[in-house]
Phi, psi and omega in degrees: 000135176282173184294327179297326178292323179293322181293322178301314180297323178299312184289347175280346180246072187288343181263007174291156182303317184297310183292323181296316177295315183298315181293324180293319179293318181296319179300316179299315184294313183292334181293333182282342184270172180287165188295325176232117179214158180277134174263146184289329179206159178295138175293327177241083183300327178298314181290318181299318179291325176299325184266008171113359181286141171231142179277069178216175184298142178101342176256143172209163184243129171246138179255133186233138178253126180236136180288137181278167175103178182286184181252117178280142182287126187279080178236144178293127178058021178072019181264114186263332184064123180132198183286154181302328180296338179252022186267005180291144178238316188272296194278049181261145180244132177289141187278358177240163182281164178293334179293318179288332174294318180296316179300318180298318181295316180296319181296323177288325183291319183245082186295336180275350181258162178249140177276121179271307183192180180204166180205157179286144179246303179198175179204151170233198188293333190253322190235157164245144181243129178233152174248132186250127175273119184247147180233140177268109185287350181266352185280139185294327180296330177278314183296331182268352183269114183293343180282335187237348189288359171297334184285348180282343181295155184292335181293344181263013175293128176052052177296334181291334182277347185247012176069036182255351175279173183302318180293323180291322181294321180300323184279338179280348177069032179266150179181188181246156179099177187290341180289343183243032180302324184286345184236015184293144178098271185240305180186184185298316182291317180296320178295316179300316183295319180298321185279339188250352183248143177270124179258119177243100183287154185296314177253103185222000000 
């Protein structure tokens, strides 16, 4: 077994004494830093490499801290205005994961970089910490590499804001087969629109 396999096995046993101590210390360390900061190297190199990271020019890691819990409706003094069905403020759940939220924040912070992927690092009672793999589309080492230069195309600008990363796709509920009939093609809204509207083309 290589060292990455050992690391993988370690992370599968998060309640072991070693991991519990390590994660507690890491949480303390990350709490002292700003909510979005660049990491010198991935905390979990095995996971980062699985998700496409390479230790070469053009790749970098950003660590993001996201507050845990549901999403409170941002209304002043809890006054929502409107029908009683829409008057909830507290017990609302955000429809996307905290990981996709972390990707979005990193993507907004570094507008010139592209979000490749992300993974969980640690968590405490208040925050979850994620590491985001970012790629510089203007760097020659990236543009000349046929394995990654697809990300340099303009259609991949801010993929994290459009639900095109792995975390974003999970939350969109897209997939293949009869279980995903409601989201086939593009997404839930596009499928509903396609099925419910009459299209009369000019030349038909």
